[in-house]
All heavy atoms as a GROMACS GRO file, in nm:
protein
  548
    1MET      N    1  -0.683   1.996  -0.529
    1MET     CA    2  -0.660   1.892  -0.429
    1MET      C    3  -0.589   1.956  -0.311
    1MET      O    4  -0.498   2.035  -0.326
    1MET     CB    5  -0.572   1.782  -0.490
    1MET     CG    6  -0.539   1.671  -0.395
    1MET     SD    7  -0.423   1.545  -0.451
    1MET     CE    8  -0.492   1.494  -0.606
    2SER      N    9  -0.635   1.921  -0.193
    2SER     CA   10  -0.573   1.976  -0.073
    2SER      C   11  -0.436   1.913  -0.050
    2SER      O   12  -0.405   1.806  -0.104
    2SER     CB   13  -0.662   1.950   0.048
    2SER     OG   14  -0.658   1.813   0.085
    3GLN      N   15  -0.358   1.979   0.031
    3GLN     CA   16  -0.226   1.927   0.065
    3GLN      C   17  -0.238   1.792   0.136
    3GLN      O   18  -0.159   1.701   0.110
    3GLN     CB   19  -0.150   2.026   0.153
    3GLN     CG   20  -0.009   1.985   0.186
    3GLN     CD   21   0.079   1.969   0.062
    3GLN    OE1   22   0.062   2.037  -0.038
    3GLN    NE2   23   0.173   1.877   0.069
    4GLN      N   24  -0.338   1.777   0.222
    4GLN     CA   25  -0.358   1.650   0.292
    4GLN      C   26  -0.388   1.538   0.193
    4GLN      O   27  -0.337   1.427   0.207
    4GLN     CB   28  -0.472   1.661   0.393
    4GLN     CG   29  -0.433   1.732   0.520
    4GLN     CD   30  -0.549   1.734   0.617
    4GLN    OE1   31  -0.664   1.752   0.579
    4GLN    NE2   32  -0.518   1.716   0.745
    5SER      N   33  -0.474   1.566   0.095
    5SER     CA   34  -0.506   1.464  -0.006
    5SER      C   35  -0.381   1.424  -0.083
    5SER      O   36  -0.358   1.305  -0.108
    5SER     CB   37  -0.613   1.515  -0.101
    5SER     OG   38  -0.736   1.531  -0.034
    6ALA      N   39  -0.304   1.524  -0.123
    6ALA     CA   40  -0.181   1.495  -0.198
    6ALA      C   41  -0.086   1.408  -0.117
    6ALA      O   42  -0.027   1.313  -0.170
    6ALA     CB   43  -0.113   1.626  -0.238
    7GLU      N   44  -0.072   1.440   0.011
    7GLU     CA   45   0.016   1.360   0.097
    7GLU      C   46  -0.034   1.216   0.111
    7GLU      O   47   0.046   1.123   0.107
    7GLU     CB   48   0.028   1.426   0.235
    7GLU     CG   49   0.108   1.555   0.232
    7GLU     CD   50   0.106   1.630   0.364
    7GLU    OE1   51   0.050   1.579   0.464
    7GLU    OE2   52   0.159   1.742   0.367
    8HIS      N   53  -0.166   1.199   0.124
    8HIS     CA   54  -0.220   1.064   0.135
    8HIS      C   55  -0.198   0.986   0.005
    8HIS      O   56  -0.164   0.867   0.009
    8HIS     CB   57  -0.368   1.067   0.172
    8HIS     CG   58  -0.391   1.092   0.318
    8HIS    ND1   59  -0.348   1.005   0.416
    8HIS    CD2   60  -0.453   1.193   0.383
    8HIS    CE1   61  -0.382   1.052   0.534
    8HIS    NE2   62  -0.446   1.167   0.517
    9HIS      N   63  -0.217   1.050  -0.109
    9HIS     CA   64  -0.193   0.981  -0.236
    9HIS      C   65  -0.046   0.942  -0.251
    9HIS      O   66  -0.014   0.832  -0.297
    9HIS     CB   67  -0.238   1.067  -0.355
    9HIS     CG   68  -0.385   1.068  -0.375
    9HIS    ND1   69  -0.455   0.955  -0.412
    9HIS    CD2   70  -0.476   1.167  -0.364
    9HIS    CE1   71  -0.583   0.986  -0.423
    9HIS    NE2   72  -0.598   1.114  -0.394
   10THR      N   73   0.042   1.031  -0.210
   10THR     CA   74   0.186   1.003  -0.218
   10THR      C   75   0.221   0.885  -0.127
   10THR      O   76   0.293   0.793  -0.168
   10THR     CB   77   0.267   1.127  -0.178
   10THR    OG1   78   0.238   1.232  -0.271
   10THR    CG2   79   0.416   1.098  -0.179
   11LYS      N   80   0.170   0.886  -0.005
   11LYS     CA   81   0.197   0.776   0.088
   11LYS      C   82   0.138   0.645   0.038
   11LYS      O   83   0.200   0.539   0.050
   11LYS     CB   84   0.145   0.810   0.227
   11LYS     CG   85   0.227   0.917   0.297
   11LYS     CD   86   0.170   0.950   0.434
   11LYS     CE   87   0.252   1.060   0.500
   11LYS     NZ   88   0.198   1.095   0.633
   12ALA      N   89   0.018   0.651  -0.020
   12ALA     CA   90  -0.043   0.529  -0.074
   12ALA      C   91   0.045   0.472  -0.185
   12ALA      O   92   0.071   0.350  -0.188
   12ALA     CB   93  -0.184   0.559  -0.128
   13ALA      N   94   0.093   0.557  -0.272
   13ALA     CA   95   0.179   0.511  -0.382
   13ALA      C   96   0.308   0.450  -0.329
   13ALA      O   97   0.352   0.344  -0.377
   13ALA     CB   98   0.210   0.626  -0.477
   14GLU      N   99   0.367   0.512  -0.229
   14GLU     CA  100   0.491   0.459  -0.171
   14GLU      C  101   0.468   0.321  -0.110
   14GLU      O  102   0.549   0.230  -0.128
   14GLU     CB  103   0.545   0.556  -0.064
   14GLU     CG  104   0.600   0.684  -0.123
   14GLU     CD  105   0.630   0.790  -0.018
   14GLU    OE1  106   0.601   0.768   0.103
   14GLU    OE2  107   0.683   0.896  -0.057
   15HIS      N  108   0.357   0.304  -0.040
   15HIS     CA  109   0.327   0.174   0.020
   15HIS      C  110   0.298   0.069  -0.087
   15HIS      O  111   0.338  -0.047  -0.072
   15HIS     CB  112   0.213   0.184   0.120
   15HIS     CG  113   0.255   0.239   0.252
   15HIS    ND1  114   0.336   0.170   0.340
   15HIS    CD2  115   0.229   0.359   0.311
   15HIS    CE1  116   0.357   0.243   0.447
   15HIS    NE2  117   0.294   0.359   0.433
   16HIS      N  118   0.231   0.107  -0.195
   16HIS     CA  119   0.209   0.012  -0.305
   16HIS      C  120   0.343  -0.032  -0.364
   16HIS      O  121   0.362  -0.150  -0.396
   16HIS     CB  122   0.122   0.073  -0.414
   16HIS     CG  123  -0.024   0.074  -0.382
   16HIS    ND1  124  -0.096  -0.039  -0.352
   16HIS    CD2  125  -0.112   0.177  -0.376
   16HIS    CE1  126  -0.221  -0.007  -0.330
   16HIS    NE2  127  -0.234   0.124  -0.343
   17GLU      N  128   0.436   0.062  -0.380
   17GLU     CA  129   0.568   0.028  -0.433
   17GLU      C  130   0.642  -0.067  -0.340
   17GLU      O  131   0.705  -0.164  -0.385
   17GLU     CB  132   0.649   0.156  -0.457
   17GLU     CG  133   0.594   0.238  -0.572
   17GLU     CD  134   0.648   0.380  -0.577
   17GLU    OE1  135   0.723   0.421  -0.484
   17GLU    OE2  136   0.612   0.452  -0.672
   18HIS      N  137   0.635  -0.041  -0.210
   18HIS     CA  138   0.699  -0.130  -0.112
   18HIS      C  139   0.635  -0.268  -0.118
   18HIS      O  140   0.705  -0.370  -0.113
   18HIS     CB  141   0.689  -0.074   0.030
   18HIS     CG  142   0.777   0.044   0.057
   18HIS    ND1  143   0.913   0.041   0.045
   18HIS    CD2  144   0.746   0.170   0.097
   18HIS    CE1  145   0.963   0.159   0.076
   18HIS    NE2  146   0.864   0.238   0.107
   19ALA      N  147   0.503  -0.271  -0.126
   19ALA     CA  148   0.433  -0.399  -0.133
   19ALA      C  149   0.476  -0.478  -0.255
   19ALA      O  150   0.501  -0.599  -0.247
   19ALA     CB  151   0.282  -0.377  -0.134
   20ALA      N  152   0.488  -0.411  -0.369
   20ALA     CA  153   0.528  -0.480  -0.492
   20ALA      C  154   0.667  -0.541  -0.477
   20ALA      O  155   0.690  -0.655  -0.518
   20ALA     CB  156   0.524  -0.383  -0.610
   21ARG      N  157   0.759  -0.466  -0.416
   21ARG     CA  158   0.894  -0.519  -0.396
   21ARG      C  159   0.892  -0.643  -0.307
   21ARG      O  160   0.961  -0.742  -0.334
   21ARG     CB  161   0.986  -0.412  -0.340
   21ARG     CG  162   1.029  -0.309  -0.443
   21ARG     CD  163   1.148  -0.227  -0.397
   21ARG     NE  164   1.121  -0.144  -0.280
   21ARG     CZ  165   1.071  -0.021  -0.287
   21ARG    NH1  166   1.040   0.033  -0.402
   21ARG    NH2  167   1.050   0.048  -0.176
   22HIS      N  168   0.812  -0.639  -0.203
   22HIS     CA  169   0.806  -0.755  -0.112
   22HIS      C  170   0.736  -0.874  -0.178
   22HIS      O  171   0.774  -0.988  -0.154
   22HIS     CB  172   0.738  -0.717   0.019
   22HIS     CG  173   0.830  -0.643   0.111
   22HIS    ND1  174   0.932  -0.705   0.181
   22HIS    CD2  175   0.838  -0.512   0.143
   22HIS    CE1  176   0.997  -0.616   0.253
   22HIS    NE2  177   0.942  -0.498   0.231
   23HIS      N  178   0.636  -0.848  -0.261
   23HIS     CA  179   0.572  -0.959  -0.334
   23HIS      C  180   0.673  -1.026  -0.427
   23HIS      O  181   0.677  -1.150  -0.437
   23HIS     CB  182   0.452  -0.909  -0.415
   23HIS     CG  183   0.327  -0.897  -0.334
   23HIS    ND1  184   0.267  -1.002  -0.270
   23HIS    CD2  185   0.249  -0.788  -0.310
   23HIS    CE1  186   0.159  -0.960  -0.209
   23HIS    NE2  187   0.145  -0.831  -0.231
   24LYS      N  188   0.754  -0.945  -0.494
   24LYS     CA  189   0.855  -1.002  -0.584
   24LYS      C  190   0.957  -1.083  -0.506
   24LYS      O  191   0.999  -1.191  -0.550
   24LYS     CB  192   0.925  -0.890  -0.664
   24LYS     CG  193   0.835  -0.829  -0.768
   24LYS     CD  194   0.905  -0.714  -0.839
   24LYS     CE  195   0.811  -0.649  -0.938
   24LYS     NZ  196   0.872  -0.532  -1.003
   25GLU      N  197   0.996  -1.033  -0.391
   25GLU     CA  198   1.092  -1.105  -0.306
   25GLU      C  199   1.028  -1.235  -0.255
   25GLU      O  200   1.094  -1.339  -0.251
   25GLU     CB  201   1.136  -1.015  -0.190
   25GLU     CG  202   1.257  -1.064  -0.118
   25GLU     CD  203   1.385  -1.063  -0.200
   25GLU    OE1  204   1.394  -0.986  -0.298
   25GLU    OE2  205   1.476  -1.142  -0.167
   26ALA      N  206   0.903  -1.229  -0.216
   26ALA     CA  207   0.832  -1.350  -0.170
   26ALA      C  208   0.830  -1.454  -0.281
   26ALA      O  209   0.854  -1.573  -0.256
   26ALA     CB  210   0.690  -1.315  -0.127
   27ALA      N  211   0.802  -1.410  -0.403
   27ALA     CA  212   0.796  -1.504  -0.515
   27ALA      C  213   0.930  -1.574  -0.536
   27ALA      O  214   0.934  -1.696  -0.560
   27ALA     CB  215   0.754  -1.431  -0.642
   28LYS      N  216   1.038  -1.499  -0.525
   28LYS     CA  217   1.172  -1.558  -0.541
   28LYS      C  218   1.197  -1.665  -0.433
   28LYS      O  219   1.247  -1.773  -0.464
   28LYS     CB  220   1.280  -1.451  -0.531
   28LYS     CG  221   1.286  -1.356  -0.648
   28LYS     CD  222   1.392  -1.249  -0.623
   28LYS     CE  223   1.384  -1.139  -0.725
   28LYS     NZ  224   1.479  -1.030  -0.693
   29HIS      N  225   1.162  -1.633  -0.310
   29HIS     CA  226   1.185  -1.728  -0.201
   29HIS      C  227   1.097  -1.851  -0.214
   29HIS      O  228   1.143  -1.963  -0.192
   29HIS     CB  229   1.164  -1.661  -0.066
   29HIS     CG  230   1.272  -1.562  -0.032
   29HIS    ND1  231   1.405  -1.598  -0.018
   29HIS    CD2  232   1.266  -1.429  -0.009
   29HIS    CE1  233   1.476  -1.491   0.013
   29HIS    NE2  234   1.394  -1.387   0.019
   30TYR      N  235   0.970  -1.830  -0.250
   30TYR     CA  236   0.882  -1.946  -0.268
   30TYR      C  237   0.933  -2.034  -0.381
   30TYR      O  238   0.932  -2.157  -0.371
   30TYR     CB  239   0.739  -1.902  -0.297
   30TYR     CG  240   0.661  -1.859  -0.174
   30TYR    CD1  241   0.594  -1.738  -0.172
   30TYR    CD2  242   0.654  -1.940  -0.061
   30TYR    CE1  243   0.520  -1.698  -0.061
   30TYR    CE2  244   0.582  -1.901   0.051
   30TYR     CZ  245   0.515  -1.780   0.050
   30TYR     OH  246   0.443  -1.742   0.160
   31ALA      N  247   0.979  -1.972  -0.491
   31ALA     CA  248   1.029  -2.048  -0.606
   31ALA      C  249   1.151  -2.132  -0.570
   31ALA      O  250   1.170  -2.242  -0.623
   31ALA     CB  251   1.061  -1.955  -0.722
   32SER      N  252   1.232  -2.082  -0.477
   32SER     CA  253   1.352  -2.155  -0.437
   32SER      C  254   1.324  -2.253  -0.323
   32SER      O  255   1.416  -2.320  -0.274
   32SER     CB  256   1.464  -2.058  -0.398
   32SER     OG  257   1.433  -1.993  -0.277
   33GLY      N  258   1.199  -2.258  -0.277
   33GLY     CA  259   1.162  -2.351  -0.171
   33GLY      C  260   1.177  -2.297  -0.030
   33GLY      O  261   1.156  -2.371   0.066
   34ASN      N  262   1.215  -2.171  -0.016
   34ASN     CA  263   1.231  -2.113   0.117
   34ASN      C  264   1.099  -2.048   0.159
   34ASN      O  265   1.078  -1.928   0.145
   34ASN     CB  266   1.345  -2.010   0.116
   34ASN     CG  267   1.383  -1.967   0.256
   34ASN    OD1  268   1.303  -1.979   0.349
   34ASN    ND2  269   1.504  -1.918   0.272
   35HIS      N  270   1.010  -2.131   0.212
   35HIS     CA  271   0.876  -2.084   0.245
   35HIS      C  272   0.873  -1.991   0.365
   35HIS      O  273   0.786  -1.905   0.374
   35HIS     CB  274   0.784  -2.205   0.265
   35HIS     CG  275   0.772  -2.286   0.141
   35HIS    ND1  276   0.696  -2.246   0.034
   35HIS    CD2  277   0.829  -2.403   0.104
   35HIS    CE1  278   0.705  -2.336  -0.062
   35HIS    NE2  279   0.787  -2.432  -0.022
   36GLU      N  280   0.968  -2.007   0.455
   36GLU     CA  281   0.970  -1.918   0.572
   36GLU      C  282   0.998  -1.774   0.528
   36GLU      O  283   0.925  -1.682   0.567
   36GLU     CB  284   1.076  -1.964   0.672
   36GLU     CG  285   1.075  -1.882   0.799
   36GLU     CD  286   1.172  -1.934   0.903
   36GLU    OE1  287   1.218  -2.050   0.893
   36GLU    OE2  288   1.203  -1.856   0.995
   37LYS      N  289   1.101  -1.754   0.446
   37LYS     CA  290   1.131  -1.619   0.398
   37LYS      C  291   1.022  -1.570   0.303
   37LYS      O  292   0.988  -1.451   0.304
   37LYS     CB  293   1.267  -1.615   0.329
   37LYS     CG  294   1.383  -1.612   0.425
   37LYS     CD  295   1.514  -1.585   0.354
   37LYS     CE  296   1.627  -1.576   0.453
   37LYS     NZ  297   1.755  -1.544   0.388
   38GLY      N  298   0.969  -1.661   0.222
   38GLY     CA  299   0.860  -1.623   0.133
   38GLY      C  300   0.740  -1.573   0.211
   38GLY      O  301   0.680  -1.471   0.177
   39GLY      N  302   0.706  -1.646   0.315
   39GLY     CA  303   0.594  -1.606   0.400
   39GLY      C  304   0.617  -1.473   0.468
   39GLY      O  305   0.524  -1.392   0.481
   40HIS      N  306   0.740  -1.453   0.513
   40HIS     CA  307   0.774  -1.325   0.577
   40HIS      C  308   0.750  -1.209   0.481
   40HIS      O  309   0.682  -1.111   0.515
   40HIS     CB  310   0.920  -1.326   0.623
   40HIS     CG  311   0.972  -1.190   0.656
   40HIS    ND1  312   0.939  -1.125   0.774
   40HIS    CD2  313   1.052  -1.106   0.587
   40HIS    CE1  314   0.998  -1.005   0.774
   40HIS    NE2  315   1.067  -0.992   0.663
   41HIS      N  316   0.804  -1.219   0.360
   41HIS     CA  317   0.790  -1.110   0.264
   41HIS      C  318   0.645  -1.093   0.219
   41HIS      O  319   0.599  -0.980   0.197
   41HIS     CB  320   0.883  -1.131   0.145
   41HIS     CG  321   1.024  -1.098   0.177
   41HIS    ND1  322   1.072  -0.969   0.186
   41HIS    CD2  323   1.129  -1.179   0.207
   41HIS    CE1  324   1.200  -0.970   0.218
   41HIS    NE2  325   1.237  -1.098   0.233
   42ALA      N  326   0.572  -1.202   0.208
   42ALA     CA  327   0.430  -1.192   0.172
   42ALA      C  328   0.353  -1.118   0.281
   42ALA      O  329   0.266  -1.035   0.252
   42ALA     CB  330   0.372  -1.331   0.149
   43HIS      N  331   0.386  -1.147   0.405
   43HIS     CA  332   0.318  -1.082   0.517
   43HIS      C  333   0.352  -0.933   0.522
   43HIS      O  334   0.263  -0.849   0.545
   43HIS     CB  335   0.357  -1.152   0.647
   43HIS     CG  336   0.265  -1.123   0.761
   43HIS    ND1  337   0.134  -1.165   0.764
   43HIS    CD2  338   0.286  -1.057   0.876
   43HIS    CE1  339   0.078  -1.124   0.876
   43HIS    NE2  340   0.168  -1.059   0.946
   44VAL      N  341   0.476  -0.899   0.501
   44VAL     CA  342   0.516  -0.758   0.498
   44VAL      C  343   0.447  -0.686   0.381
   44VAL      O  344   0.399  -0.573   0.395
   44VAL     CB  345   0.670  -0.743   0.488
   44VAL    CG1  346   0.710  -0.598   0.466
   44VAL    CG2  347   0.736  -0.797   0.615
   45ALA      N  348   0.439  -0.752   0.266
   45ALA     CA  349   0.370  -0.694   0.151
   45ALA      C  350   0.225  -0.664   0.186
   45ALA      O  351   0.172  -0.557   0.151
   45ALA     CB  352   0.378  -0.788   0.031
   46HIS      N  353   0.161  -0.756   0.254
   46HIS     CA  354   0.022  -0.734   0.293
   46HIS      C  355   0.009  -0.615   0.387
   46HIS      O  356  -0.084  -0.535   0.376
   46HIS     CB  357  -0.036  -0.861   0.357
   46HIS     CG  358  -0.180  -0.847   0.392
   46HIS    ND1  359  -0.278  -0.830   0.298
   46HIS    CD2  360  -0.241  -0.845   0.513
   46HIS    CE1  361  -0.395  -0.819   0.359
   46HIS    NE2  362  -0.375  -0.828   0.490
   47GLY      N  363   0.104  -0.601   0.479
   47GLY     CA  364   0.103  -0.485   0.569
   47GLY      C  365   0.113  -0.355   0.492
   47GLY      O  366   0.041  -0.258   0.521
   48HIS      N  367   0.200  -0.350   0.392
   48HIS     CA  368   0.211  -0.229   0.309
   48HIS      C  369   0.082  -0.205   0.231
   48HIS      O  370   0.039  -0.090   0.215
   48HIS     CB  371   0.330  -0.239   0.214
   48HIS     CG  372   0.460  -0.209   0.280
   48HIS    ND1  373   0.493  -0.084   0.330
   48HIS    CD2  374   0.566  -0.288   0.307
   48HIS    CE1  375   0.613  -0.087   0.383
   48HIS    NE2  376   0.660  -0.211   0.372
   49HIS      N  377   0.019  -0.313   0.185
   49HIS     CA  378  -0.110  -0.299   0.116
   49HIS      C  379  -0.212  -0.234   0.210
   49HIS      O  380  -0.287  -0.144   0.168
   49HIS     CB  381  -0.160  -0.436   0.070
   49HIS     CG  382  -0.306  -0.438   0.040
   49HIS    ND1  383  -0.359  -0.382  -0.074
   49HIS    CD2  384  -0.410  -0.487   0.110
   49HIS    CE1  385  -0.491  -0.398  -0.072
   49HIS    NE2  386  -0.523  -0.462   0.038
   50LEU      N  387  -0.216  -0.277   0.335
   50LEU     CA  388  -0.311  -0.220   0.430
   50LEU      C  389  -0.284  -0.072   0.454
   50LEU      O  390  -0.377   0.009   0.461
   50LEU     CB  391  -0.307  -0.298   0.562
   50LEU     CG  392  -0.354  -0.442   0.554
   50LEU    CD1  393  -0.331  -0.513   0.688
   50LEU    CD2  394  -0.500  -0.450   0.513
   51HIS      N  395  -0.156  -0.034   0.465
   51HIS     CA  396  -0.122   0.107   0.481
   51HIS      C  397  -0.163   0.186   0.356
   51HIS      O  398  -0.217   0.297   0.368
   51HIS     CB  399   0.029   0.125   0.505
   51HIS     CG  400   0.070   0.099   0.646
   51HIS    ND1  401   0.035   0.180   0.750
   51HIS    CD2  402   0.145  -0.001   0.698
   51HIS    CE1  403   0.086   0.132   0.862
   51HIS    NE2  404   0.153   0.022   0.834
   52ALA      N  405  -0.138   0.131   0.239
   52ALA     CA  406  -0.174   0.199   0.115
   52ALA      C  407  -0.325   0.220   0.108
   52ALA      O  408  -0.372   0.328   0.070
   52ALA     CB  409  -0.125   0.120  -0.007
   53THR      N  410  -0.399   0.117   0.144
   53THR     CA  411  -0.545   0.127   0.142
   53THR      C  412  -0.593   0.234   0.239
   53THR      O  413  -0.682   0.314   0.207
   53THR     CB  414  -0.608  -0.009   0.177
   53THR    OG1  415  -0.567  -0.103   0.078
   53THR    CG2  416  -0.759  -0.002   0.180
   54HIS      N  417  -0.533   0.238   0.356
   54HIS     CA  418  -0.569   0.341   0.454
   54HIS      C  419  -0.549   0.481   0.396
   54HIS      O  420  -0.638   0.566   0.406
   54HIS     CB  421  -0.485   0.324   0.581
   54HIS     CG  422  -0.489   0.443   0.671
   54HIS    ND1  423  -0.597   0.473   0.751
   54HIS    CD2  424  -0.398   0.543   0.690
   54HIS    CE1  425  -0.572   0.585   0.816
   54HIS    NE2  426  -0.453   0.628   0.782
   55HIS      N  427  -0.434   0.505   0.336
   55HIS     CA  428  -0.406   0.638   0.282
   55HIS      C  429  -0.497   0.671   0.164
   55HIS      O  430  -0.542   0.786   0.151
   55HIS     CB  431  -0.258   0.651   0.243
   55HIS     CG  432  -0.170   0.662   0.362
   55HIS    ND1  433  -0.171   0.771   0.448
   55HIS    CD2  434  -0.078   0.577   0.414
   55HIS    CE1  435  -0.084   0.753   0.545
   55HIS    NE2  436  -0.026   0.635   0.527
   56ALA      N  437  -0.529   0.573   0.081
   56ALA     CA  438  -0.622   0.597  -0.030
   56ALA      C  439  -0.761   0.632   0.024
   56ALA      O  440  -0.830   0.722  -0.029
   56ALA     CB  441  -0.628   0.475  -0.120
   57GLU      N  442  -0.803   0.563   0.128
   57GLU     CA  443  -0.932   0.592   0.189
   57GLU      C  444  -0.935   0.731   0.251
   57GLU      O  445  -1.034   0.803   0.240
   57GLU     CB  446  -0.966   0.487   0.296
   57GLU     CG  447  -1.002   0.353   0.237
   57GLU     CD  448  -1.017   0.244   0.342
   57GLU    OE1  449  -0.976   0.265   0.458
   57GLU    OE2  450  -1.068   0.137   0.304
   58GLU      N  451  -0.826   0.770   0.316
   58GLU     CA  452  -0.820   0.904   0.374
   58GLU      C  453  -0.826   1.011   0.266
   58GLU      O  454  -0.892   1.113   0.282
   58GLU     CB  455  -0.693   0.920   0.459
   58GLU     CG  456  -0.696   0.838   0.587
   58GLU     CD  457  -0.811   0.875   0.680
   58GLU    OE1  458  -0.832   0.996   0.707
   58GLU    OE2  459  -0.881   0.782   0.723
   59ALA      N  460  -0.758   0.988   0.154
   59ALA     CA  461  -0.764   1.084   0.043
   59ALA      C  462  -0.907   1.095  -0.009
   59ALA      O  463  -0.955   1.205  -0.040
   59ALA     CB  464  -0.669   1.042  -0.069
   60ALA      N  465  -0.976   0.982  -0.020
   60ALA     CA  466  -1.114   0.983  -0.068
   60ALA      C  467  -1.205   1.057   0.030
   60ALA      O  468  -1.295   1.131  -0.012
   60ALA     CB  469  -1.163   0.840  -0.088
   61LYS      N  470  -1.181   1.041   0.160
   61LYS     CA  471  -1.261   1.113   0.260
   61LYS      C  472  -1.243   1.263   0.246
   61LYS      O  473  -1.339   1.340   0.253
   61LYS     CB  474  -1.222   1.068   0.401
   61LYS     CG  475  -1.267   0.928   0.436
   61LYS     CD  476  -1.215   0.893   0.575
   61LYS     CE  477  -1.235   0.747   0.607
   61LYS     NZ  478  -1.177   0.712   0.738
   62HIS      N  479  -1.117   1.306   0.226
   62HIS     CA  480  -1.090   1.449   0.209
   62HIS      C  481  -1.162   1.501   0.084
   62HIS      O  482  -1.220   1.609   0.085
   62HIS     CB  483  -0.940   1.477   0.200
   62HIS     CG  484  -0.869   1.466   0.331
   62HIS    ND1  485  -0.884   1.557   0.433
   62HIS    CD2  486  -0.784   1.371   0.378
   62HIS    CE1  487  -0.811   1.520   0.537
   62HIS    NE2  488  -0.749   1.407   0.506
   63HIS      N  489  -1.159   1.422  -0.020
   63HIS     CA  490  -1.224   1.462  -0.146
   63HIS      C  491  -1.375   1.474  -0.124
   63HIS      O  492  -1.437   1.570  -0.172
   63HIS     CB  493  -1.195   1.360  -0.257
   63HIS     CG  494  -1.248   1.402  -0.390
   63HIS    ND1  495  -1.184   1.496  -0.468
   63HIS    CD2  496  -1.360   1.367  -0.455
   63HIS    CE1  497  -1.253   1.514  -0.578
   63HIS    NE2  498  -1.362   1.437  -0.573
   64ALA      N  499  -1.435   1.380  -0.052
   64ALA     CA  500  -1.578   1.384  -0.026
   64ALA      C  501  -1.617   1.508   0.055
   64ALA      O  502  -1.719   1.572   0.028
   64ALA     CB  503  -1.623   1.259   0.049
   65VAL      N  504  -1.533   1.544   0.152
   65VAL     CA  505  -1.561   1.662   0.233
   65VAL      C  506  -1.552   1.788   0.146
   65VAL      O  507  -1.635   1.878   0.155
   65VAL     CB  508  -1.463   1.671   0.353
   65VAL    CG1  509  -1.470   1.807   0.420
   65VAL    CG2  510  -1.492   1.559   0.451
   66GLU      N  511  -1.453   1.794   0.060
   66GLU     CA  512  -1.432   1.913  -0.022
   66GLU      C  513  -1.531   1.924  -0.137
   66GLU      O  514  -1.567   2.036  -0.177
   66GLU     CB  515  -1.289   1.912  -0.079
   66GLU     CG  516  -1.182   1.932   0.025
   66GLU     CD  517  -1.042   1.923  -0.031
   66GLU    OE1  518  -1.026   1.916  -0.155
   66GLU    OE2  519  -0.947   1.924   0.049
   67HIS      N  520  -1.574   1.811  -0.193
   67HIS     CA  521  -1.654   1.816  -0.316
   67HIS      C  522  -1.785   1.738  -0.308
   67HIS      O  523  -1.857   1.732  -0.408
   67HIS     CB  524  -1.572   1.759  -0.431
   67HIS     CG  525  -1.442   1.829  -0.451
   67HIS    ND1  526  -1.434   1.955  -0.505
   67HIS    CD2  527  -1.315   1.793  -0.420
   67HIS    CE1  528  -1.306   1.993  -0.509
   67HIS    NE2  529  -1.233   1.896  -0.456
   68GLY      N  530  -1.816   1.681  -0.196
   68GLY     CA  531  -1.932   1.592  -0.188
   68GLY      C  532  -2.066   1.658  -0.160
   68GLY      O  533  -2.168   1.590  -0.166
   69SER      N  534  -2.070   1.785  -0.132
   69SER     CA  535  -2.196   1.848  -0.095
   69SER      C  536  -2.259   1.927  -0.208
   69SER      O  537  -2.336   2.019  -0.185
   69SER     CB  538  -2.174   1.937   0.027
   69SER     OG  539  -2.083   2.040  -0.004
   70LYS      N  540  -2.228   1.893  -0.331
   70LYS     CA  541  -2.283   1.967  -0.444
   70LYS      C  542  -2.411   1.907  -0.492
   70LYS      O  543  -2.440   1.793  -0.482
   70LYS     CB  544  -2.182   1.972  -0.559
   70LYS     CG  545  -2.063   2.055  -0.523
   70LYS     CD  546  -1.967   2.064  -0.640
   70LYS     CE  547  -1.846   2.147  -0.598
   70LYS     NZ  548  -1.747   2.157  -0.699
   0.00000   0.00000   0.00000
């Protein structure tokens, strides 16, 4: 695996972890009836999901370039 691929996988994992924390926080706020804070954390979680997806896609692109022409 190239260094770029490794970095993208690491960044994807970090963003997934951040997203999970924000989803948990959103759930707590929604459960207590604070929909404004719940919505905020849900939106931030989604943003981290998008970043994670981007990095996973970049890692896959690097893999395709390195191993896709066989």
